[in-house]
N, CA, C, O and the ligand as a Tripos MOL2 file, in Angstrom:
@<TRIPOS>MOLECULE
protein
  281   279    71     0     0
PROTEIN
NO_CHARGES

@<TRIPOS>ATOM
      1 N          32.4770   -3.6670   57.0240 N.3       1 MET1
      2 CA         33.7700   -3.6130   57.7100 C.3       1 MET1
      3 C          33.7200   -4.4700   58.9730 C.2       1 MET1
      4 O          32.8230   -4.3480   59.8070 O.2       1 MET1
      5 N          34.6610   -5.2890   59.0690 N.am      2 ILE2
      6 CA         34.6970   -6.2100   60.2080 C.3       2 ILE2
      7 C          35.6500   -5.6570   61.2600 C.2       2 ILE2
      8 O          36.8340   -5.4350   61.0080 O.2       2 ILE2
      9 N          35.1080   -5.4510   62.4060 N.am      3 ALA3
     10 CA         35.9530   -4.9850   63.5030 C.3       3 ALA3
     11 C          36.7110   -6.1790   64.0670 C.2       3 ALA3
     12 O          36.1200   -7.2070   64.3980 O.2       3 ALA3
     13 N          38.0020   -6.0300   64.1700 N.am      4 THR4
     14 CA         38.7760   -7.1380   64.7400 C.3       4 THR4
     15 C          38.6770   -7.0890   66.2460 C.2       4 THR4
     16 O          38.8370   -6.0470   66.8810 O.2       4 THR4
     17 N          38.4160   -8.2130   66.7670 N.am      5 LYS5
     18 CA         38.3160   -8.3270   68.2260 C.3       5 LYS5
     19 C          39.6880   -8.1110   68.8450 C.2       5 LYS5
     20 O          40.6850   -8.6410   68.3530 O.2       5 LYS5
     21 N          39.7420   -7.3550   69.8940 N.am      6 PRO6
     22 CA         41.0440   -7.2410   70.5630 C.3       6 PRO6
     23 C          41.4740   -8.6010   71.1110 C.2       6 PRO6
     24 O          40.7010   -9.3150   71.7500 O.2       6 PRO6
     25 N          42.6860   -8.9190   70.8470 N.am      7 GLN7
     26 CA         43.1930  -10.2170   71.3010 C.3       7 GLN7
     27 C          43.2730  -10.2460   72.8220 C.2       7 GLN7
     28 O          43.8240   -9.3370   73.4420 O.2       7 GLN7
     29 N          42.7240  -11.2880   73.4080 N.am      8 PRO8
     30 CA         42.8720  -11.4020   74.8600 C.3       8 PRO8
     31 C          44.3360  -11.5600   75.2350 C.2       8 PRO8
     32 O          45.1110  -12.2180   74.5410 O.2       8 PRO8
     33 N          44.6820  -10.9520   76.3290 N.am      9 LYS9
     34 CA         46.0950  -10.9880   76.7120 C.3       9 LYS9
     35 C          46.4410  -12.3140   77.3790 C.2       9 LYS9
     36 O          46.7260  -12.3820   78.5750 O.2       9 LYS9
     37 N          46.4090  -13.3280   76.5910 N.am     10 THR10
     38 CA         46.8180  -14.6200   77.1350 C.3      10 THR10
     39 C          48.3300  -14.7150   77.0320 C.2      10 THR10
     40 O          48.9850  -13.9650   76.3090 O.2      10 THR10
     41 N          48.8390  -15.6470   77.7700 N.am     11 HIS11
     42 CA         50.2860  -15.8140   77.7540 C.3      11 HIS11
     43 C          50.7080  -16.4400   76.4290 C.2      11 HIS11
     44 O          50.3430  -17.5740   76.1220 O.2      11 HIS11
     45 N          51.4560  -15.7100   75.6730 N.am     12 GLN12
     46 CA         51.9030  -16.2060   74.3720 C.3      12 GLN12
     47 C          53.0680  -17.1650   74.5460 C.2      12 GLN12
     48 O          53.9850  -16.9460   75.3380 O.2      12 GLN12
     49 N          52.9890  -18.2160   73.7840 N.am     13 HIS13
     50 CA         54.0940  -19.1700   73.8110 C.3      13 HIS13
     51 C          55.1920  -18.6220   72.9070 C.2      13 HIS13
     52 O          55.0500  -18.5690   71.6850 O.2      13 HIS13
     53 N          56.2590  -18.2270   73.5220 N.am     14 GLN14
     54 CA         57.3040  -17.5660   72.7390 C.3      14 GLN14
     55 C          58.3330  -18.5430   72.2200 C.2      14 GLN14
     56 O          58.8000  -19.4360   72.9270 O.2      14 GLN14
     57 N          58.6610  -18.3460   70.9900 N.am     15 LYS15
     58 CA         59.7000  -19.1760   70.3880 C.3      15 LYS15
     59 C          60.8140  -18.2690   69.9190 C.2      15 LYS15
     60 O          60.6350  -17.4320   69.0340 O.2      15 LYS15
     61 N          61.9430  -18.4500   70.5190 N.am     16 ASN16
     62 CA         63.1050  -17.6810   70.0930 C.3      16 ASN16
     63 C          64.1180  -18.6430   69.5170 C.2      16 ASN16
     64 O          64.3910  -19.7000   70.0840 O.2      16 ASN16
     65 N          64.6540  -18.2700   68.4130 N.am     17 TYR17
     66 CA         65.6530  -19.1320   67.8130 C.3      17 TYR17
     67 C          67.0390  -18.6380   68.1440 C.2      17 TYR17
     68 O          67.2980  -17.4360   68.2080 O.2      17 TYR17
     69 N          67.9010  -19.5660   68.3480 N.am     18 ILE18
     70 CA         69.3050  -19.2220   68.4760 C.3      18 ILE18
     71 C          69.8720  -19.2710   67.0710 C.2      18 ILE18
     72 O          69.9560  -20.3280   66.4440 O.2      18 ILE18
     73 N          70.2470  -18.1270   66.6080 N.am     19 ILE19
     74 CA         70.7070  -17.9930   65.2280 C.3      19 ILE19
     75 C          72.1870  -18.3370   65.1610 C.2      19 ILE19
     76 O          72.9580  -18.0200   66.0670 O.2      19 ILE19
     77 N          72.5580  -18.9770   64.0940 N.am     20 CYS20
     78 CA         73.9480  -19.3520   63.8910 C.3      20 CYS20
     79 C          74.8290  -18.1070   63.9250 C.2      20 CYS20
     80 O          74.6070  -17.1660   63.1630 O.2      20 CYS20
     81 N          75.8300  -18.0990   64.8070 N.am     21 PRO21
     82 CA         76.6820  -16.9070   64.9150 C.3      21 PRO21
     83 C          77.6410  -16.7650   63.7400 C.2      21 PRO21
     84 O          78.2710  -15.7200   63.5750 O.2      21 PRO21
     85 N          77.7550  -17.8010   62.9280 N.am     22 LEU22
     86 CA         78.7060  -17.7540   61.8190 C.3      22 LEU22
     87 C          78.0740  -17.1550   60.5690 C.2      22 LEU22
     88 O          78.6640  -16.2820   59.9330 O.2      22 LEU22
     89 N          76.9090  -17.6060   60.2230 N.am     23 CYS23
     90 CA         76.2720  -17.0670   59.0240 C.3      23 CYS23
     91 C          75.1060  -16.1410   59.3710 C.2      23 CYS23
     92 O          74.6140  -15.4140   58.5080 O.2      23 CYS23
     93 N          74.6780  -16.1650   60.5890 N.am     24 ARG24
     94 CA         73.5810  -15.3240   61.0800 C.3      24 ARG24
     95 C          72.2910  -15.5410   60.3080 C.2      24 ARG24
     96 O          71.4390  -14.6560   60.2370 O.2      24 ARG24
     97 N          72.1600  -16.7040   59.7430 N.am     25 THR25
     98 CA         70.9500  -17.0240   58.9990 C.3      25 THR25
     99 C          70.3130  -18.2910   59.5400 C.2      25 THR25
    100 O          69.1030  -18.3590   59.7560 O.2      25 THR25
    101 N          71.1500  -19.2900   59.7540 N.am     26 GLY26
    102 CA         70.6320  -20.5820   60.1640 C.3      26 GLY26
    103 C          70.0610  -20.5490   61.5660 C.2      26 GLY26
    104 O          70.5970  -19.9110   62.4720 O.2      26 GLY26
    105 N          68.9630  -21.2530   61.7120 N.am     27 LYS27
    106 CA         68.3630  -21.3730   63.0430 C.3      27 LYS27
    107 C          68.8680  -22.6580   63.6600 C.2      27 LYS27
    108 O          68.5290  -23.7530   63.2120 O.2      27 LYS27
    109 N          69.6710  -22.5170   64.6760 N.am     28 LEU28
    110 CA         70.3110  -23.6970   65.2540 C.3      28 LEU28
    111 C          69.3630  -24.4590   66.1680 C.2      28 LEU28
    112 O          69.1130  -25.6500   65.9790 O.2      28 LEU28
    113 N          68.8650  -23.7800   67.1200 N.am     29 ILE29
    114 CA         68.0360  -24.4060   68.1450 C.3      29 ILE29
    115 C          66.9260  -23.4180   68.4590 C.2      29 ILE29
    116 O          67.1340  -22.2060   68.4020 O.2      29 ILE29
    117 N          65.7870  -23.9140   68.7800 N.am     30 PHE30
    118 CA         64.8180  -22.9430   69.2680 C.3      30 PHE30
    119 C          64.6700  -23.1020   70.7580 C.2      30 PHE30
    120 O          64.6860  -24.2050   71.3040 O.2      30 PHE30
    121 N          64.5290  -21.9780   71.3830 N.am     31 GLU31
    122 CA         64.4360  -21.9980   72.8260 C.3      31 GLU31
    123 C          63.0860  -21.4620   73.2410 C.2      31 GLU31
    124 O          62.5090  -20.5880   72.5940 O.2      31 GLU31
    125 N          62.6090  -22.0000   74.3150 N.am     32 ASP32
    126 CA         61.3510  -21.5620   74.8730 C.3      32 ASP32
    127 C          61.6500  -20.5090   75.9210 C.2      32 ASP32
    128 O          62.2710  -20.7820   76.9480 O.2      32 ASP32
    129 N          61.2010  -19.3180   75.6420 N.am     33 ALA33
    130 CA         61.5110  -18.2140   76.5400 C.3      33 ALA33
    131 C          60.8900  -18.4030   77.9160 C.2      33 ALA33
    132 O          61.3210  -17.7910   78.8940 O.2      33 ALA33
    133 N          59.8860  -19.2460   77.9820 N.am     34 ASP34
    134 CA         59.1970  -19.4460   79.2550 C.3      34 ASP34
    135 C          59.9170  -20.4200   80.1790 C.2      34 ASP34
    136 O          59.6470  -20.4700   81.3790 O.2      34 ASP34
    137 N          60.8250  -21.1800   79.6130 N.am     35 ALA35
    138 CA         61.4640  -22.2190   80.4050 C.3      35 ALA35
    139 C          62.4110  -21.6040   81.4270 C.2      35 ALA35
    140 O          62.9800  -20.5330   81.2180 O.2      35 ALA35
    141 N          62.5550  -22.2970   82.5060 N.am     36 ASP36
    142 CA         63.4350  -21.8150   83.5680 C.3      36 ASP36
    143 C          64.8540  -22.3350   83.4180 C.2      36 ASP36
    144 O          65.7290  -22.0060   84.2200 O.2      36 ASP36
    145 N          65.0810  -23.1330   82.4070 N.am     37 ASP37
    146 CA         66.4000  -23.7260   82.2370 C.3      37 ASP37
    147 C          67.4720  -22.6640   82.0420 C.2      37 ASP37
    148 O          67.1990  -21.5470   81.6020 O.2      37 ASP37
    149 N          68.6690  -23.0360   82.3740 N.am     38 VAL38
    150 CA         69.7730  -22.1000   82.2170 C.3      38 VAL38
    151 C          70.0200  -21.8430   80.7350 C.2      38 VAL38
    152 O          69.9110  -22.7530   79.9130 O.2      38 VAL38
    153 N          70.3470  -20.6220   80.4040 N.am     39 PRO39
    154 CA         70.6150  -20.3210   79.0040 C.3      39 PRO39
    155 C          71.8660  -21.0230   78.5150 C.2      39 PRO39
    156 O          72.7690  -21.3400   79.2890 O.2      39 PRO39
    157 N          71.8970  -21.2530   77.2370 N.am     40 ILE40
    158 CA         73.0690  -21.9310   76.7040 C.3      40 ILE40
    159 C          74.0750  -20.9140   76.1930 C.2      40 ILE40
    160 O          73.7470  -19.7690   75.8840 O.2      40 ILE40
    161 N          75.2800  -21.3700   76.1190 N.am     41 ARG41
    162 CA         76.3750  -20.5330   75.6540 C.3      41 ARG41
    163 C          76.9090  -21.1700   74.3730 C.2      41 ARG41
    164 O          77.2290  -22.3590   74.3470 O.2      41 ARG41
    165 N          77.0000  -20.3930   73.3470 N.am     42 LEU42
    166 CA         77.5180  -20.9230   72.0900 C.3      42 LEU42
    167 C          79.0290  -20.8610   72.1070 C.2      42 LEU42
    168 O          79.6280  -19.9130   72.6150 O.2      42 LEU42
    169 N          79.6190  -21.8660   71.5540 N.am     43 ILE43
    170 CA         81.0750  -21.9240   71.4780 C.3      43 ILE43
    171 C          81.4610  -22.0630   70.0160 C.2      43 ILE43
    172 O          81.1470  -23.0570   69.3620 O.2      43 ILE43
    173 N          82.1270  -21.0770   69.5360 N.am     44 LEU44
    174 CA         82.4660  -21.0530   68.1220 C.3      44 LEU44
    175 C          83.6290  -21.9760   67.8340 C.2      44 LEU44
    176 O          84.4640  -22.2330   68.7010 O.2      44 LEU44
    177 N          83.6780  -22.4750   66.6030 N.am     45 PRO45
    178 CA         84.8260  -23.3030   66.2230 C.3      45 PRO45
    179 C          86.1080  -22.4990   66.3970 C.2      45 PRO45
    180 O          86.1480  -21.3150   66.0620 O.2      45 PRO45
    181 N          87.1440  -23.1260   66.9140 N.am     46 GLY46
    182 CA         88.4030  -22.4360   67.1390 C.3      46 GLY46
    183 C          88.5020  -21.8420   68.5310 C.2      46 GLY46
    184 O          89.5500  -21.3270   68.9200 O.2      46 GLY46
    185 N          87.4260  -21.9130   69.2700 N.am     47 SER47
    186 CA         87.4510  -21.3950   70.6290 C.3      47 SER47
    187 C          88.2430  -22.3360   71.5270 C.2      47 SER47
    188 O          88.3060  -23.5410   71.2810 O.2      47 SER47
    189 N          88.8450  -21.7750   72.5660 N.am     48 LYS48
    190 CA         89.6240  -22.6040   73.4850 C.3      48 LYS48
    191 C          88.7080  -23.4700   74.3330 C.2      48 LYS48
    192 O          89.0970  -24.5280   74.8260 O.2      48 LYS48
    193 N          87.5180  -23.0040   74.4840 N.am     49 ARG49
    194 CA         86.5570  -23.7410   75.2910 C.3      49 ARG49
    195 C          86.1000  -24.9790   74.5630 C.2      49 ARG49
    196 O          85.8110  -24.9430   73.3670 O.2      49 ARG49
    197 N          86.0380  -26.0540   75.2790 N.am     50 LYS50
    198 CA         85.5590  -27.2940   74.6810 C.3      50 LYS50
    199 C          84.0660  -27.4110   74.9000 C.2      50 LYS50
    200 O          83.5600  -27.3550   76.0210 O.2      50 LYS50
    201 N          83.4000  -27.5720   73.8090 N.am     51 ALA51
    202 CA         81.9500  -27.7030   73.9280 C.3      51 ALA51
    203 C          81.5690  -29.1590   74.0740 C.2      51 ALA51
    204 O          82.1450  -30.0410   73.4370 O.2      51 ALA51
    205 N          80.6170  -29.3850   74.9000 N.am     52 LYS52
    206 CA         80.1490  -30.7460   75.1010 C.3      52 LYS52
    207 C          79.1410  -31.1310   74.0200 C.2      52 LYS52
    208 O          79.1020  -32.2760   73.5700 O.2      52 LYS52
    209 N          78.3580  -30.1930   73.6270 N.am     53 TYR53
    210 CA         77.3240  -30.4630   72.6330 C.3      53 TYR53
    211 C          77.6140  -29.6780   71.3690 C.2      53 TYR53
    212 O          78.1850  -28.5880   71.4000 O.2      53 TYR53
    213 N          77.2080  -30.2570   70.2770 N.am     54 HIS54
    214 CA         77.4610  -29.6100   68.9860 C.3      54 HIS54
    215 C          76.2040  -29.6720   68.1460 C.2      54 HIS54
    216 O          75.4240  -30.6230   68.2020 O.2      54 HIS54
    217 N          76.0480  -28.6450   67.3870 N.am     55 VAL55
    218 CA         74.9130  -28.6200   66.4810 C.3      55 VAL55
    219 C          75.4280  -28.1170   65.1370 C.2      55 VAL55
    220 O          76.2960  -27.2460   65.0700 O.2      55 VAL55
    221 N          74.8840  -28.6740   64.0880 N.am     56 LYS56
    222 CA         75.3620  -28.3020   62.7660 C.3      56 LYS56
    223 C          74.3660  -27.3550   62.1230 C.2      56 LYS56
    224 O          73.1590  -27.5990   62.1130 O.2      56 LYS56
    225 N          74.8960  -26.2830   61.5940 N.am     57 CYS57
    226 CA         74.0350  -25.2970   60.9670 C.3      57 CYS57
    227 C          73.5910  -25.8100   59.6050 C.2      57 CYS57
    228 O          74.4010  -26.3000   58.8190 O.2      57 CYS57
    229 N          72.3240  -25.6940   59.3420 N.am     58 ASP58
    230 CA         71.7730  -26.1610   58.0700 C.3      58 ASP58
    231 C          72.1590  -25.2640   56.9110 C.2      58 ASP58
    232 O          72.1480  -25.6860   55.7550 O.2      58 ASP58
    233 N          72.4940  -24.0450   57.2210 N.am     59 VAL59
    234 CA         72.7580  -23.0750   56.1650 C.3      59 VAL59
    235 C          74.2360  -23.1010   55.7680 C.2      59 VAL59
    236 O          74.5600  -23.2930   54.5970 O.2      59 VAL59
    237 N          75.1240  -22.9100   56.7330 N.am     60 CYS60
    238 CA         76.5440  -22.8410   56.3880 C.3      60 CYS60
    239 C          77.2560  -24.1680   56.6350 C.2      60 CYS60
    240 O          78.4380  -24.3070   56.3200 O.2      60 CYS60
    241 N          76.5390  -25.1430   57.1970 N.am     61 LYS61
    242 CA         77.0620  -26.4990   57.4130 C.3      61 LYS61
    243 C          78.2380  -26.5410   58.3750 C.2      61 LYS61
    244 O          78.9890  -27.5150   58.4130 O.2      61 LYS61
    245 N          78.3880  -25.4840   59.1450 N.am     62 LYS62
    246 CA         79.4610  -25.4900   60.1320 C.3      62 LYS62
    247 C          78.9070  -25.9550   61.4650 C.2      62 LYS62
    248 O          77.7120  -25.8760   61.7470 O.2      62 LYS62
    249 N          79.8240  -26.4360   62.2550 N.am     63 GLN63
    250 CA         79.4210  -26.9680   63.5440 C.3      63 GLN63
    251 C          79.6570  -25.9350   64.6300 C.2      63 GLN63
    252 O          80.7420  -25.3650   64.7450 O.2      63 GLN63
    253 N          78.6610  -25.7130   65.3930 N.am     64 VAL64
    254 CA         78.7670  -24.7730   66.4980 C.3      64 VAL64
    255 C          78.5660  -25.5570   67.7850 C.2      64 VAL64
    256 O          77.6150  -26.3260   67.9270 O.2      64 VAL64
    257 N          79.4790  -25.3430   68.7090 N.am     65 GLY65
    258 CA         79.3490  -26.0390   69.9780 C.3      65 GLY65
    259 C          78.5130  -25.2280   70.9450 C.2      65 GLY65
    260 O          78.3740  -24.0120   70.8120 O.2      65 GLY65
    261 N          77.9720  -25.9140   71.9000 N.am     66 PHE66
    262 CA         77.3000  -25.1720   72.9470 C.3      66 PHE66
    263 C          77.4180  -25.9070   74.2590 C.2      66 PHE66
    264 O          77.5900  -27.1250   74.3040 O.2      66 PHE66
    265 N          77.3240  -25.1610   75.2930 N.am     67 SER67
    266 CA         77.3270  -25.7460   76.6250 C.3      67 SER67
    267 C          76.3260  -24.9690   77.4550 C.2      67 SER67
    268 O          75.7860  -23.9550   77.0130 O.2      67 SER67
    269 N          76.0920  -25.4380   78.6250 N.am     68 PHE68
    270 CA         75.1110  -24.7720   79.4660 C.3      68 PHE68
    271 C          75.8040  -23.8910   80.4770 C.2      68 PHE68
    272 O          76.8160  -24.2640   81.0710 O.2      68 PHE68
    273 N          75.2570  -22.7520   80.6530 N.am     69 ARG69
    274 CA         75.7870  -21.8210   81.6420 C.3      69 ARG69
    275 C          75.4450  -22.3100   83.0170 C.2      69 ARG69
    276 O          74.3180  -22.7250   83.2890 O.2      69 ARG69
    277 N          76.4250  -22.2590   83.8770 N.am     70 SER70
    278 CA         76.1170  -22.6980   85.2280 C.3      70 SER70
    279 C          76.2450  -21.5250   86.1910 C.2      70 SER70
    280 O          76.0250  -21.6850   87.3910 O.2      70 SER70
    281 ZN         75.3880  -21.0400   59.8680 Zn       71 ZN71
@<TRIPOS>BOND
     1     1     2 1
     2     2     3 1
     3     3     4 2
     4     3     5 am
     5     5     6 1
     6     6     7 1
     7     7     8 2
     8     7     9 am
     9     9    10 1
    10    10    11 1
    11    11    12 2
    12    11    13 am
    13    13    14 1
    14    14    15 1
    15    15    16 2
    16    15    17 am
    17    17    18 1
    18    18    19 1
    19    19    20 2
    20    19    21 am
    21    21    22 1
    22    22    23 1
    23    23    24 2
    24    23    25 am
    25    25    26 1
    26    26    27 1
    27    27    28 2
    28    27    29 am
    29    29    30 1
    30    30    31 1
    31    31    32 2
    32    31    33 am
    33    33    34 1
    34    34    35 1
    35    35    36 2
    36    35    37 am
    37    37    38 1
    38    38    39 1
    39    39    40 2
    40    39    41 am
    41    41    42 1
    42    42    43 1
    43    43    44 2
    44    43    45 am
    45    45    46 1
    46    46    47 1
    47    47    48 2
    48    47    49 am
    49    49    50 1
    50    50    51 1
    51    51    52 2
    52    51    53 am
    53    53    54 1
    54    54    55 1
    55    55    56 2
    56    55    57 am
    57    57    58 1
    58    58    59 1
    59    59    60 2
    60    59    61 am
    61    61    62 1
    62    62    63 1
    63    63    64 2
    64    63    65 am
    65    65    66 1
    66    66    67 1
    67    67    68 2
    68    67    69 am
    69    69    70 1
    70    70    71 1
    71    71    72 2
    72    71    73 am
    73    73    74 1
    74    74    75 1
    75    75    76 2
    76    75    77 am
    77    77    78 1
    78    78    79 1
    79    79    80 2
    80    79    81 am
    81    81    82 1
    82    82    83 1
    83    83    84 2
    84    83    85 am
    85    85    86 1
    86    86    87 1
    87    87    88 2
    88    87    89 am
    89    89    90 1
    90    90    91 1
    91    91    92 2
    92    91    93 am
    93    93    94 1
    94    94    95 1
    95    95    96 2
    96    95    97 am
    97    97    98 1
    98    98    99 1
    99    99   100 2
   100    99   101 am
   101   101   102 1
   102   102   103 1
   103   103   104 2
   104   103   105 am
   105   105   106 1
   106   106   107 1
   107   107   108 2
   108   107   109 am
   109   109   110 1
   110   110   111 1
   111   111   112 2
   112   111   113 am
   113   113   114 1
   114   114   115 1
   115   115   116 2
   116   115   117 am
   117   117   118 1
   118   118   119 1
   119   119   120 2
   120   119   121 am
   121   121   122 1
   122   122   123 1
   123   123   124 2
   124   123   125 am
   125   125   126 1
   126   126   127 1
   127   127   128 2
   128   127   129 am
   129   129   130 1
   130   130   131 1
   131   131   132 2
   132   131   133 am
   133   133   134 1
   134   134   135 1
   135   135   136 2
   136   135   137 am
   137   137   138 1
   138   138   139 1
   139   139   140 2
   140   139   141 am
   141   141   142 1
   142   142   143 1
   143   143   144 2
   144   143   145 am
   145   145   146 1
   146   146   147 1
   147   147   148 2
   148   147   149 am
   149   149   150 1
   150   150   151 1
   151   151   152 2
   152   151   153 am
   153   153   154 1
   154   154   155 1
   155   155   156 2
   156   155   157 am
   157   157   158 1
   158   158   159 1
   159   159   160 2
   160   159   161 am
   161   161   162 1
   162   162   163 1
   163   163   164 2
   164   163   165 am
   165   165   166 1
   166   166   167 1
   167   167   168 2
   168   167   169 am
   169   169   170 1
   170   170   171 1
   171   171   172 2
   172   171   173 am
   173   173   174 1
   174   174   175 1
   175   175   176 2
   176   175   177 am
   177   177   178 1
   178   178   179 1
   179   179   180 2
   180   179   181 am
   181   181   182 1
   182   182   183 1
   183   183   184 2
   184   183   185 am
   185   185   186 1
   186   186   187 1
   187   187   188 2
   188   187   189 am
   189   189   190 1
   190   190   191 1
   191   191   192 2
   192   191   193 am
   193   193   194 1
   194   194   195 1
   195   195   196 2
   196   195   197 am
   197   197   198 1
   198   198   199 1
   199   199   200 2
   200   199   201 am
   201   201   202 1
   202   202   203 1
   203   203   204 2
   204   203   205 am
   205   205   206 1
   206   206   207 1
   207   207   208 2
   208   207   209 am
   209   209   210 1
   210   210   211 1
   211   211   212 2
   212   211   213 am
   213   213   214 1
   214   214   215 1
   215   215   216 2
   216   215   217 am
   217   217   218 1
   218   218   219 1
   219   219   220 2
   220   219   221 am
   221   221   222 1
   222   222   223 1
   223   223   224 2
   224   223   225 am
   225   225   226 1
   226   226   227 1
   227   227   228 2
   228   227   229 am
   229   229   230 1
   230   230   231 1
   231   231   232 2
   232   231   233 am
   233   233   234 1
   234   234   235 1
   235   235   236 2
   236   235   237 am
   237   237   238 1
   238   238   239 1
   239   239   240 2
   240   239   241 am
   241   241   242 1
   242   242   243 1
   243   243   244 2
   244   243   245 am
   245   245   246 1
   246   246   247 1
   247   247   248 2
   248   247   249 am
   249   249   250 1
   250   250   251 1
   251   251   252 2
   252   251   253 am
   253   253   254 1
   254   254   255 1
   255   255   256 2
   256   255   257 am
   257   257   258 1
   258   258   259 1
   259   259   260 2
   260   259   261 am
   261   261   262 1
   262   262   263 1
   263   263   264 2
   264   263   265 am
   265   265   266 1
   266   266   267 1
   267   267   268 2
   268   267   269 am
   269   269   270 1
   270   270   271 1
   271   271   272 2
   272   271   273 am
   273   273   274 1
   274   274   275 1
   275   275   276 2
   276   275   277 am
   277   277   278 1
   278   278   279 1
   279   279   280 2
@<TRIPOS>SUBSTRUCTURE
     1 MET1         2 RESIDUE 1 A MET
     2 ILE2         6 RESIDUE 1 A ILE
     3 ALA3        10 RESIDUE 1 A ALA
     4 THR4        14 RESIDUE 1 A THR
     5 LYS5        18 RESIDUE 1 A LYS
     6 PRO6        22 RESIDUE 1 A PRO
     7 GLN7        26 RESIDUE 1 A GLN
     8 PRO8        30 RESIDUE 1 A PRO
     9 LYS9        34 RESIDUE 1 A LYS
    10 THR10       38 RESIDUE 1 A THR
    11 HIS11       42 RESIDUE 1 A HIS
    12 GLN12       46 RESIDUE 1 A GLN
    13 HIS13       50 RESIDUE 1 A HIS
    14 GLN14       54 RESIDUE 1 A GLN
    15 LYS15       58 RESIDUE 1 A LYS
    16 ASN16       62 RESIDUE 1 A ASN
    17 TYR17       66 RESIDUE 1 A TYR
    18 ILE18       70 RESIDUE 1 A ILE
    19 ILE19       74 RESIDUE 1 A ILE
    20 CYS20       78 RESIDUE 1 A CYS
    21 PRO21       82 RESIDUE 1 A PRO
    22 LEU22       86 RESIDUE 1 A LEU
    23 CYS23       90 RESIDUE 1 A CYS
    24 ARG24       94 RESIDUE 1 A ARG
    25 THR25       98 RESIDUE 1 A THR
    26 GLY26      102 RESIDUE 1 A GLY
    27 LYS27      106 RESIDUE 1 A LYS
    28 LEU28      110 RESIDUE 1 A LEU
    29 ILE29      114 RESIDUE 1 A ILE
    30 PHE30      118 RESIDUE 1 A PHE
    31 GLU31      122 RESIDUE 1 A GLU
    32 ASP32      126 RESIDUE 1 A ASP
    33 ALA33      130 RESIDUE 1 A ALA
    34 ASP34      134 RESIDUE 1 A ASP
    35 ALA35      138 RESIDUE 1 A ALA
    36 ASP36      142 RESIDUE 1 A ASP
    37 ASP37      146 RESIDUE 1 A ASP
    38 VAL38      150 RESIDUE 1 A VAL
    39 PRO39      154 RESIDUE 1 A PRO
    40 ILE40      158 RESIDUE 1 A ILE
    41 ARG41      162 RESIDUE 1 A ARG
    42 LEU42      166 RESIDUE 1 A LEU
    43 ILE43      170 RESIDUE 1 A ILE
    44 LEU44      174 RESIDUE 1 A LEU
    45 PRO45      178 RESIDUE 1 A PRO
    46 GLY46      182 RESIDUE 1 A GLY
    47 SER47      186 RESIDUE 1 A SER
    48 LYS48      190 RESIDUE 1 A LYS
    49 ARG49      194 RESIDUE 1 A ARG
    50 LYS50      198 RESIDUE 1 A LYS
    51 ALA51      202 RESIDUE 1 A ALA
    52 LYS52      206 RESIDUE 1 A LYS
    53 TYR53      210 RESIDUE 1 A TYR
    54 HIS54      214 RESIDUE 1 A HIS
    55 VAL55      218 RESIDUE 1 A VAL
    56 LYS56      222 RESIDUE 1 A LYS
    57 CYS57      226 RESIDUE 1 A CYS
    58 ASP58      230 RESIDUE 1 A ASP
    59 VAL59      234 RESIDUE 1 A VAL
    60 CYS60      238 RESIDUE 1 A CYS
    61 LYS61      242 RESIDUE 1 A LYS
    62 LYS62      246 RESIDUE 1 A LYS
    63 GLN63      250 RESIDUE 1 A GLN
    64 VAL64      254 RESIDUE 1 A VAL
    65 GLY65      258 RESIDUE 1 A GLY
    66 PHE66      262 RESIDUE 1 A PHE
    67 SER67      266 RESIDUE 1 A SER
    68 PHE68      270 RESIDUE 1 A PHE
    69 ARG69      274 RESIDUE 1 A ARG
    70 SER70      278 RESIDUE 1 A SER
    71 ZN71       281 GROUP 0 **** ****
C-alpha cells in the first residue's frame, strides 16, 4: 500500500471559466482568479447595453458581448 504524500499547500493556479450564459455549456473565456484585473460583465444579445467586445460560443454559436466593470 502506497501512502500518498500530503500535497504541500502551494498556491494553486486557479482557472475559472466563464460559462456561456445562453447554453450554460460553452466555455467562453477562462479567467485567472489570481489576477487583479477588474472582472468582466457579460452582455447578452438583446441587451440595451452595448458591448465593446464579443466572443462567440463554440457550443451554441451565439455571440455574447462583454465589457469590463469599472
Ligand atoms: Zn453557448
